[in-house]
C-alpha positions in Angstrom: 95.3 159.4 61.4 94.7 163.1 62.7 92.1 161.8 65.1 95.2 159.5 66.6 97.5 162.3 66.9 95.0 164.5 68.9 94.7 161.8 71.2 98.6 161.7 71.8 98.7 165.7 71.9 96.2 165.0 74.9 97.5 162.6 76.5 101.2 164.4 76.2 98.9 167.5 77.7 97.5 165.3 80.6 101.0 164.0 81.5 102.2 167.7 81.9 99.1 169.0 84.0 99.4 166.0 86.6 103.1 167.1 86.7 102.3 170.7 87.1 99.2 169.7 89.6 101.8 167.8 91.9 104.0 170.7 92.0 101.5 173.1 93.2 100.2 170.5 95.6 103.5 169.7 97.1 104.1 174.0 97.9 101.5 172.9 100.7 101.2 169.4 101.7 104.7 167.5 102.6 105.3 163.9 101.5 102.7 162.1 101.1 103.3 161.5 97.4 101.5 158.1 96.3 98.4 159.6 98.3 98.4 163.0 96.3 99.0 161.0 93.1 96.2 158.0 93.7 93.6 160.8 94.4 94.5 163.2 91.6 94.2 159.5 89.3 90.9 158.6 90.8 89.7 162.1 89.6 90.7 162.0 86.1 89.3 158.7 86.2 85.8 160.3 87.6 85.9 157.8 90.8 85.3 158.7 94.6 88.1 157.9 97.1 88.3 156.9 101.0 91.3 158.4 102.7 92.1 156.0 105.7 94.1 157.4 108.5 94.8 158.7 112.0 94.0 162.4 113.1 96.5 165.0 111.9 97.5 163.8 108.9 96.7 166.3 106.8 93.7 164.6 104.9 91.5 167.8 105.4 94.1 170.2 103.9 95.1 167.5 101.2 91.6 167.7 100.0 91.1 171.4 100.1 94.5 172.4 98.5 93.5 170.2 95.7 90.4 172.0 95.1 91.8 175.0 95.1 94.6 174.4 92.6 91.9 172.7 90.6 89.9 175.9 90.9 86.8 174.0 92.0 84.1 174.5 94.0 84.8 173.0 97.8 82.7 172.1 100.7 83.5 170.1 103.4 81.3 168.1 105.7 81.4 167.1 109.2 79.7 163.7 109.9 78.0 163.4 113.1 75.4 161.2 114.7 72.8 163.6 114.5 73.4 164.5 110.8 70.1 164.0 108.5 70.3 163.4 104.8 68.5 166.7 104.3 71.4 168.4 106.1 73.4 167.2 103.3 70.7 166.9 99.9 69.1 169.7 100.5 65.7 170.3 101.5 62.0 172.2 100.1 61.3 175.0 102.0 58.8 177.4 101.5 59.2 181.1 100.2 57.5 184.4 100.8 54.9 183.8 98.2 54.1 180.0 99.6 55.4 178.3 97.3 58.3 175.6 97.8 61.6 175.8 96.8 64.5 173.6 96.8 67.2 174.8 99.1 70.5 173.1 97.7 72.8 171.0 100.4 76.7 171.2 100.5 76.3 168.2 98.1 75.9 170.8 95.6 79.4 171.4 95.1 82.7 169.9 92.8 84.6 168.6 95.5 82.7 167.2 98.6 84.8 166.4 101.8 82.9 163.7 103.8 85.0 164.1 106.8 84.8 160.6 109.2 81.7 159.4 106.9 81.4 156.7 109.7 80.2 159.1 112.6 77.0 159.0 110.8 74.3 156.6 110.5 73.0 154.2 107.5 70.2 156.6 106.4 72.6 159.5 106.3 75.4 157.4 104.8 73.0 156.1 102.1 71.9 159.5 100.9 75.9 160.1 100.5 76.0 157.3 98.5 73.6 157.1 96.6 74.4 160.7 95.3 78.2 159.3 94.6 76.3 156.5 92.5 73.3 158.4 90.5 75.3 162.0 90.3 72.1 163.2 91.6 69.7 164.2 94.3 65.8 163.3 94.3 63.7 165.5 97.2 60.1 165.7 97.2 60.1 163.0 93.9 61.8 166.0 92.2 65.3 164.8 90.8 67.9 167.7 91.1 71.6 166.8 89.2 74.5 167.5 90.5 77.5 170.0 89.3 80.1 168.2 86.9 82.8 167.4 88.0 81.2 165.6 90.9 84.1 164.0 93.2 83.9 162.4 97.2 86.7 162.5 99.5 85.5 160.5 102.4 87.8 160.2 105.4 87.8 157.7 108.0 89.8 157.1 111.3 90.8 153.5 111.6 91.6 153.9 115.6 88.6 154.7 116.9 85.3 152.1 116.6 83.5 153.3 119.4 80.0 155.4 118.5 80.7 154.5 114.7 78.7 153.1 112.1 80.7 151.2 109.5 80.2 151.3 105.7 78.8 148.2 104.5 80.7 146.1 102.4 77.9 147.1 99.6 78.9 150.8 100.5 82.5 150.4 100.1 82.5 149.0 96.7 81.2 152.8 95.6 84.6 154.1 96.3 87.2 153.4 93.6 90.2 153.7 95.9 91.0 153.1 99.4 94.0 155.3 100.4 95.9 154.5 103.6 97.5 157.3 104.8 100.2 156.7 106.9 102.8 158.8 109.5 105.4 161.3 107.6 109.4 160.4 107.7 111.2 162.0 110.2 112.6 164.5 107.7 109.0 165.2 106.6 107.9 166.2 109.8 110.3 168.4 111.0 110.0 170.3 107.6 106.4 170.4 108.2 106.3 171.4 111.9 109.0 174.1 110.6 106.4 175.8 108.0 103.3 175.0 110.2 104.6 176.8 112.9 106.0 179.9 111.3 104.6 182.9 109.6 104.7 181.4 105.8 101.7 182.1 103.3 101.9 180.3 100.2 99.7 181.4 97.3 98.3 178.3 95.1 98.1 178.8 91.7 95.1 177.3 89.5 96.4 174.5 87.2 93.1 173.1 85.7 89.5 174.1 85.2 86.3 171.9 85.2 85.8 172.0 81.7 89.2 170.5 81.3 88.7 167.9 83.7 86.1 166.8 82.2 87.7 166.3 78.8 90.2 164.3 80.8 88.0 162.3 82.1 86.4 161.5 78.4 89.9 161.2 77.1 91.0 158.0 79.8 88.1 156.1 78.5 89.3 156.3 74.8 92.6 155.4 75.8 93.2 151.5 74.0 94.2 148.7 76.2 95.8 145.7 75.2 93.7 142.1 75.6 96.6 140.5 77.9 96.5 143.6 80.2 92.6 143.5 80.0 92.5 139.9 80.9 95.5 140.3 83.8 93.1 142.9 85.8 90.1 140.4 85.3 92.2 137.3 86.0 93.2 139.6 89.4 89.9 140.4 90.8 88.7 136.7 90.2 91.5 135.5 91.7 90.3 137.1 95.1 87.1 134.8 95.4 88.0 132.1 97.6 86.7 128.7 96.3 86.6 129.8 92.5 88.9 128.4 89.4 91.6 131.4 89.9 91.4 131.5 93.9 95.2 130.6 95.3 95.5 128.8 98.8 95.7 131.8 100.6 92.8 133.7 99.5 91.0 130.3 100.3 92.4 130.2 103.8 91.9 133.6 104.6 89.3 135.5 102.9 85.4 134.8 103.2 84.4 137.1 100.5 86.1 138.8 97.0 86.0 141.1 95.1 83.1 141.8 92.7 83.2 143.2 88.7 83.5 146.7 89.7 86.9 145.8 90.6 88.2 145.0 87.3 86.3 148.0 85.9 88.4 150.6 88.4 91.5 148.2 87.6 91.3 149.0 83.7 89.9 152.6 84.5 93.0 153.3 87.4 95.5 151.3 85.2 94.7 153.7 82.1 95.0 156.8 84.2 98.0 155.7 85.9 99.5 155.1 82.5 98.1 158.7 81.3 99.6 160.7 83.9 103.2 158.9 83.6 102.9 160.1 79.4 102.2 156.7 78.4 99.8 156.1 75.4 98.7 152.7 77.0 98.7 151.0 80.1 100.7 147.6 80.8 100.4 144.9 83.1 102.5 147.5 85.7 99.6 150.0 85.5 97.4 147.6 86.9 99.8 146.2 89.7 100.3 150.1 91.1 97.0 150.7 91.6 95.9 147.5 92.5 96.1 147.8 96.2 93.8 150.8 96.3 91.6 148.8 94.5 91.1 145.9 96.0 91.8 146.5 99.6 88.1 147.4 100.7 86.8 144.9 98.7 88.0 141.7 99.9 86.9 140.3 103.5 89.1 138.5 105.4 87.7 135.8 107.4 88.2 135.4 111.4 91.3 132.9 111.2 93.2 135.8 108.9 92.3 138.4 111.7 93.5 135.7 114.7 97.0 135.0 112.6 97.1 138.8 111.6 97.1 138.7 108.0 95.8 141.7 106.5 94.2 142.6 103.0 97.8 143.9 101.8 99.6 140.7 102.7 97.2 139.2 100.8 97.5 141.4 97.5 101.0 141.6 97.7 100.6 137.3 97.6 98.4 137.7 94.4 100.6 140.3 92.8 
């Protein structure tokens, strides 16, 4: 019984820490509440996120603010067409005694912001995505373990496609969430402009340490989930696969590829975390629905008919829910 009590207390602590985190972040980031919530959920679920939005929506500021309130090491990598894999992973260099030693690249950090990931060639993208998956880097045949927690937030600009290298579906699948950023409301923009054009200095407090985050990541996996909720998550993923037994007419009409099993895993992990940060001890179907669009957006591939008729991924997911 005491184990159960301590886990209940741990979920309560996670919910209160989450509240403090949101409060602290809102001192710098105005609005974008759903975005902040989803990024924090992916952090506690030990997943990576892709932020998609036009320039100037404070994507970089959001990531650096999160790293500050979490007391974590933060590095930003600006992805460019001439960036090589060794520029991000690090490389072997010869020291003064003519011995080779490994010089760590910017990937050796707790939070890595991969800015404009679609601007760099596939081999550099692959080096980052391999590190995301394996949580380690192999240079000259030697494996180097990345620090824990390790969390990648990549950004992508959806409007400029010239000179870019779009991430293939298999690589996109490594991201737990695909989070769209929208323009702020009129009131929010007034507040943003007021605060960024005056002499305001904001001091942020550290809410969580790396150790605590690792404990919360383990806690999330221990959270029980009812069979019907688990089945709902798996069924939701299965329904995105055209010509499958669960597929809807809309899916058969507009989708060429559906989501794989990783989507089901992330739906369950995301639902568990969503429940925990809102003070619930077990997720329900609403928790699965709350994070489903972020999990499924980048895992379904529309066909030409959908593009011609202007049917978006969001429309298809809405229809499934």
